N, C-alpha and C positions, 0 to 999 in steps of 0.2 A: 440319807435323804439329800437330794439336790436342792440347793437354794435357788431363789429366783435369779440372782446374779449369775450363778453357774449355768442355769438354763439359758439365759440370754447369751452368755459367752459361747455355749455349745452351738446354739442356733446361728449366731453371727460367724463363728469360726467355720462351721460346716458350709455356710453360704460362701464365705470368702475363699475357701480352699477347694470349692467344687470346680471341676474342670482340670485341665492339665496344670502341673506345677509350674511350668515355664511361663504360663500366662500370669500367674500370681506374682512370680519374680519379676517379670517384665513390667507389670503395672506398678507395683510398689517400689521397685528399684528406680524407676523413672521418677515417681513422685518424690522419693527421698533424695534423689540426686538434685532435683530442682530446689527443694527446700534447703538442702545443705549448701548448694551453690549460692543461693541468696544470702544465707547467713554468713558464709565465709566472705562473700563479696562486700556486703555492707559493713561487717566488722573490720575488715582490712581498710576499707575506704574511710571509716570513721576514726580508727585508732592508729593507723600507721601511714607512712609515706611510701609504701611499697609501689604504689602506682607511678610515682615519679621516678623511682630507681629501677623497677622491674620491667617497665615497658609493656609492650603488647603481648609478649610471650607469657606474662604472668597469668593471663586469662586461661591459657591452655593448662597451666599447672593447676589452677583452681577447678577447671572442669574435670581433670583427672582425679584430683583429691575428692571432689564431690561424687564422682562416679563410684569410687572405692567405698566411700562412706555410705552411699545409697545401697550398694549391693550388700555390704556388711550388715547394715541395720536391718535390711529386709530378711537376710538369712537368720539373724539373731531373733527377730520377731517371729518368723515362721517356726523356728526350732523351739522357742520358749512356749509358743501357743500350742504346738503339738504335744510337748511334754505336759502342759497343764491339762489339755484335753484327755490324754491317755491316763493321767493321774486320776482325774474325775471318773472316767469310765472304769478304771480298775477298782476304785473305791466302791463304786455303785455295783459292780459285778460281785465284789466281795460281800456287800450288804444284801444282795439278792439271794445269795446261797444260804 
């Protein structure tokens, strides 16, 4: 039996992953890149003096790190949601037999 939380997850996941996979990755990678950049930027500004010693090139390093974090987290989320979806579907297919 599928719980209400699982039904919500299935509906939301099918809606999110509808369409080409690259569109999902583009949208969520961009969003997570922006979020991770803001977190890195404000934490370094708050707790370190890197801005005084790193200069203008430091921003390029932060953008690169943020891009990698955004892509990694998007892939991690997509993979874990797919596994969860297939696990629920496999369980329900087994229950239906």
